C-alpha positions as CSV (number, residue, x, y, z in Angstrom):
1,M,112.9,-43.1,-18.2
2,F,115.1,-41.2,-15.5
3,R,113.8,-38.1,-16.0
4,T,110.5,-39.0,-14.4
5,L,110.6,-37.7,-10.9
6,I,109.4,-40.1,-7.7
7,N,106.7,-38.7,-5.4
8,K,108.2,-35.7,-3.2
9,A,109.6,-37.0,-0.3
10,I,110.1,-34.5,3.0
11,V,113.2,-34.4,5.1
12,T,114.0,-33.1,8.2
13,I,118.0,-32.3,8.3
14,G,119.6,-31.4,11.4
15,L,123.2,-29.8,11.4
16,S,125.1,-30.6,14.4
17,S,127.7,-27.9,16.1
18,L,131.2,-27.7,14.2
19,L,133.2,-29.4,15.7
20,I,136.9,-30.3,14.2
21,V,137.4,-33.8,14.1
22,S,139.0,-36.5,12.0
23,Y,137.7,-38.6,9.0
24,S,136.8,-41.0,11.7
25,H,133.8,-43.8,10.4
26,V,131.4,-42.2,13.9
27,A,131.7,-38.8,12.9
28,L,130.5,-39.1,8.7
29,A,128.1,-41.7,9.8
30,D,126.3,-39.4,12.6
31,H,125.5,-37.4,9.8
32,N,124.9,-39.0,6.8
33,R,123.6,-42.4,8.0
34,G,122.3,-41.6,11.0
35,G,119.4,-39.5,12.6
36,Q,118.7,-38.3,9.1
37,E,115.7,-39.7,6.8
38,G,116.6,-40.3,3.4
39,L,115.3,-39.4,0.2
40,P,114.0,-42.0,-3.0
41,G,116.8,-42.8,-4.9
42,S,120.2,-44.9,-5.8
43,R,123.9,-44.4,-5.8
44,I,125.2,-47.5,-7.4
45,G,124.0,-48.5,-11.3
46,G,125.4,-51.3,-12.8
47,G,124.5,-54.2,-14.8
48,T,124.5,-54.9,-18.7
49,R,122.2,-53.5,-20.9
50,G,122.2,-54.0,-24.4
51,E,125.5,-52.3,-25.5
52,C,126.8,-51.7,-22.4
53,Y,129.1,-54.2,-19.8
54,L,130.1,-52.8,-17.0
55,R,132.6,-55.1,-15.0
56,K,132.2,-52.4,-12.1
57,P,129.3,-50.3,-11.4
58,L,128.9,-46.4,-11.9
59,V,128.8,-44.9,-8.5
60,A,127.6,-41.4,-7.1
61,L,129.9,-40.3,-4.5
62,V,126.9,-39.6,-2.1
63,P,125.9,-40.5,1.4
64,E,123.9,-43.6,1.3
65,N,120.1,-41.5,1.8
66,N,120.8,-39.8,-1.5
67,L,120.6,-36.4,0.2
68,V,123.7,-33.9,-0.6
69,L,124.1,-31.3,1.3
70,T,126.2,-28.4,0.5
71,K,126.8,-24.7,1.1
72,S,127.5,-24.0,-2.4
73,A,124.5,-22.2,-4.9
74,Y,126.1,-23.6,-7.9
75,P,127.7,-27.2,-6.7
76,K,130.2,-30.0,-7.9
77,L,128.9,-33.7,-7.9
78,F,131.3,-36.4,-8.1
79,F,130.7,-39.6,-9.6
80,Y,132.9,-42.8,-10.1
81,L,132.6,-44.1,-14.2
82,P,133.7,-47.3,-14.7
83,P,135.8,-48.6,-17.5
84,T,133.9,-49.2,-20.8
85,T,135.2,-50.8,-23.7
86,T,134.2,-47.9,-26.1
87,P,133.8,-44.7,-25.4
88,K,130.0,-43.8,-23.9
89,Q,127.4,-40.8,-24.0
90,I,126.5,-39.7,-20.7
91,E,123.7,-37.4,-19.5
92,F,123.4,-35.1,-16.5
93,V,119.9,-33.6,-15.3
94,L,119.1,-31.3,-12.5
95,Q,115.4,-30.8,-11.9
96,D,113.6,-28.6,-9.2
97,E,110.8,-30.1,-7.0
98,D,108.4,-29.5,-9.8
99,N,110.0,-31.3,-12.4
100,N,111.2,-28.6,-13.9
101,E,114.7,-29.3,-15.6
102,I,117.2,-26.6,-14.1
103,Y,120.4,-28.0,-16.1
104,Q,121.3,-30.6,-18.7
105,T,124.3,-31.5,-20.2
106,M,125.8,-34.5,-22.5
107,F,129.3,-35.2,-22.9
108,T,131.5,-38.5,-24.3
109,S,133.5,-40.5,-21.5
110,N,136.8,-41.7,-23.0
111,G,136.1,-45.5,-21.8
112,S,138.6,-45.1,-19.3
113,A,137.8,-45.5,-15.2
114,G,137.8,-42.6,-12.7
115,V,136.4,-40.4,-10.3
116,M,135.0,-37.4,-12.1
117,N,132.7,-34.4,-11.4
118,V,130.3,-32.3,-13.0
119,S,129.7,-29.0,-12.0
120,L,126.5,-26.6,-12.1
121,P,128.2,-23.6,-14.1
122,E,127.5,-20.2,-13.3
123,K,125.8,-18.8,-15.8
124,E,122.7,-16.5,-15.9
125,S,120.6,-18.8,-17.9
126,I,120.9,-21.0,-15.1
127,P,119.4,-19.9,-11.3
128,P,121.6,-20.9,-8.1
129,L,120.1,-23.6,-6.0
130,A,117.5,-21.9,-3.7
131,I,118.3,-22.3,-0.2
132,G,116.2,-25.2,1.4
133,K,115.0,-27.0,-1.3
134,D,115.0,-30.3,-2.8
135,Y,116.8,-30.3,-6.2
136,R,116.7,-34.2,-8.3
137,W,119.7,-34.8,-9.7
138,Q,120.4,-38.1,-12.4
139,L,123.6,-39.3,-14.5
140,V,123.0,-41.8,-16.6
141,I,125.3,-43.8,-19.3
142,I,123.6,-44.4,-22.4
143,C,124.2,-47.9,-23.3
144,D,122.0,-47.3,-27.0
145,S,120.6,-44.5,-28.2
146,E,117.4,-45.7,-29.7
147,K,117.1,-47.6,-26.8
148,R,117.0,-45.2,-23.8
149,E,115.3,-48.1,-21.6
150,H,118.8,-49.5,-21.7
151,D,120.6,-46.6,-20.0
152,I,122.2,-47.1,-16.7
153,G,122.1,-44.8,-14.2
154,V,122.5,-43.2,-10.4
155,N,120.0,-40.8,-9.3
156,G,119.4,-38.9,-5.9
157,W,118.7,-35.5,-4.2
158,V,120.9,-32.1,-3.5
159,K,120.3,-29.3,-1.0
160,R,121.6,-26.2,0.1
161,V,121.9,-25.1,3.4
162,K,123.1,-21.8,4.8
163,L,125.9,-21.7,7.3
164,D,125.2,-19.2,10.4
165,F,127.8,-16.6,11.1
166,A,129.8,-18.9,13.6
167,Q,130.3,-21.6,10.9
168,T,131.5,-18.8,8.4
169,K,134.0,-17.2,10.6
170,K,135.5,-21.1,11.6
171,L,135.8,-21.8,7.9
172,E,137.6,-18.4,7.1
173,Q,140.0,-19.0,9.5
174,A,140.6,-22.6,9.1
175,K,143.7,-23.9,7.0
176,P,142.6,-26.4,4.3
177,R,142.8,-29.6,5.8
178,E,140.7,-28.2,9.0
179,Q,138.1,-26.8,6.6
180,I,137.6,-30.3,5.3
181,N,137.2,-31.8,8.7
182,I,134.9,-29.0,9.4
183,Y,132.7,-29.9,6.5
184,T,132.6,-33.0,7.7
185,A,131.5,-32.6,11.3
186,S,128.7,-30.4,10.0
187,G,127.2,-32.8,7.5
188,L,128.0,-31.3,4.3
189,W,130.3,-33.9,3.3
190,Q,130.1,-33.1,-0.3
191,D,131.6,-29.5,0.4
192,A,134.3,-31.8,2.2
193,L,135.0,-33.9,-0.7
194,L,135.3,-31.1,-3.1
195,K,138.0,-29.3,-0.8
196,L,140.0,-32.4,-0.4
197,A,139.4,-33.1,-4.3
198,E,140.9,-29.7,-5.0
199,L,144.1,-30.4,-2.7
200,R,145.0,-33.5,-4.3
201,Y,144.5,-31.7,-7.7
202,E,147.3,-29.0,-6.6
203,Q,149.7,-31.6,-4.9
204,P,148.9,-35.4,-6.2
205,N,152.1,-36.5,-4.8
206,D,151.0,-36.0,-1.1
207,T,150.2,-39.5,0.5
208,R,148.4,-37.9,3.3
209,L,145.6,-36.4,1.1
210,S,145.4,-39.7,-0.7
211,H,144.8,-41.6,2.8
212,D,142.4,-38.9,3.7
213,W,140.2,-39.2,0.1
214,S,140.3,-43.1,0.8
215,E,139.5,-42.8,4.4
216,L,136.4,-40.2,4.0
217,L,134.9,-42.7,1.0
218,R,135.2,-45.6,3.2
219,S,133.5,-43.7,6.2
220,L,130.5,-43.6,3.7
221,G,130.8,-46.9,2.7
222,L,132.5,-46.5,-0.6
223,D,135.1,-49.0,-0.3
224,A,135.3,-50.6,-3.5
225,I,135.9,-47.2,-5.2
226,A,138.8,-45.8,-2.4
227,Q,141.5,-46.7,-4.4
228,E,140.3,-45.2,-7.8
229,P,142.0,-42.3,-9.7
230,L,140.6,-38.8,-9.3
231,V,140.7,-37.6,-13.0
232,N,140.1,-34.2,-13.9
233,M,136.5,-34.2,-15.6
234,E,138.4,-32.4,-19.3
235,R,140.6,-35.2,-18.7
236,Q,137.7,-37.7,-19.0
237,V,135.6,-36.2,-21.4
238,T,136.7,-36.3,-24.9
239,S,133.7,-34.0,-26.6
240,P,130.8,-31.9,-24.9
241,L,127.9,-32.7,-27.0
242,S,125.2,-30.5,-25.6
243,M,124.3,-28.1,-22.8
244,K,121.5,-25.8,-21.6
């Protein structure tokens, strides 16, 4: 049921000028909550469905308007997988505006909780995201493979945007933590999330980075998972099942 796209919506996205700012609630709210029309979707999925009992909801780490802006042709999306009593199959699907499937993959979680990422792999068979186009993503926990109506899922949109010369130059000259600030000030919070996650993987004992991560999630209304562990996908997944 999660593969059926609802009617397309049109959204006008305005990128503000690049300023190096802190992870304040106001800065992120201006770009991700106010002044931008949202697209249909749901970043929270939970409840009890058949074989699934979730004490905490499945969460997509995306803005409240369900639209992810990114400069990446092959982006990574982040999700919080709640603990489950047994390993569960997870399915991720990416479709274009015309309902054509761009990418699909399935894997088995190990049942533990944590924030993990799903990447759109750079392969010849998978086209890069086109600039200015809306793509629909869906991630579901398969509770019963014989009764897919019991799936628990989240879904939303991702759009690739092009940075101008000045923006690109600022990023090239900035230090890693400054790059995160530039991304958030530009509304490219998924890129900010990825850069911060990479730094946390490299420096797991840096308390400043842990604090920045928590503040970034709280600024987007994701307080409930701000303290959840960040895990490598390879550690969260026990085995890939299929890939297109």
